[in-house]
N, C-alpha and C positions, 0 to 999 in steps of 0.2 A: 590603490586597489581597495575597493569596498569589501567589507566582511559580511558574511551571512549572519543576520541577527537571530535572536532566540525566537522571535515571533514567526519568522519565515520557517524555521526548523519545526516548530510546533504545528504550523499550518500544513507543511508537507507531511508530517506524521498523521495528522487528522485525515487529510485527503487520501493518503495511502491506506489507512485503516478502513475507511469507508469503501474504497475501491476494492480492496482485497476481500472484504466481507461480501460485497455485492457480486464480485466475480464467482466466488465459491457458491453463494446462494443461487445465482443464476444457473450455474452448471448443474447443481443438484436438482433444481426445479425443472430444468430443460430435459433431463433424462428421467424425470418422474420418480426419483428416489425419495423415500420418506426419511425425514431427519431422525426418526426413532430407530431406523434400521442402520444408520450410519455409525461408524466408529468415531466417538467424540474426540479421542486423542488424535486420530488421523486428520479429522477436519480442522482441529485446532492447529496442528502442525502445518497443514497446507495454508491456512489463513495467515499464520505468523510468517511463514516463508515468503508468501506473496507480499505481505506487508513490508517486510525487509527489502525485498527487491524493488518494489515501487517507491519506497521511501528513499532508498539510496539513489535510484535513478532521478527522482525529483530533485534531490539535493545537488547532485552532480550537474543536472541541466540548469538549475537556477544559479549555481556557482559560475558556470561557464557564461551564462547570460549577463551576470553582474560584472564579470571581468571584461567582457566585450564593451560594456557601457562606459567604462572608465576612460 
């Protein structure tokens, strides 16, 4: 069974961070909310929560794909 290497983990983290930031930014812009009016702590918490969820799902999905290829 192959292992997930550090390069794949960092790539998943980068993709998840960009995705989380893009999702939050898109929702804020879609509803016409100005960033100056938003609570910075709340936005940071939402981005970090989405980042963790996306990162975990990417790692699980890639682990399952690697185990099927063996």
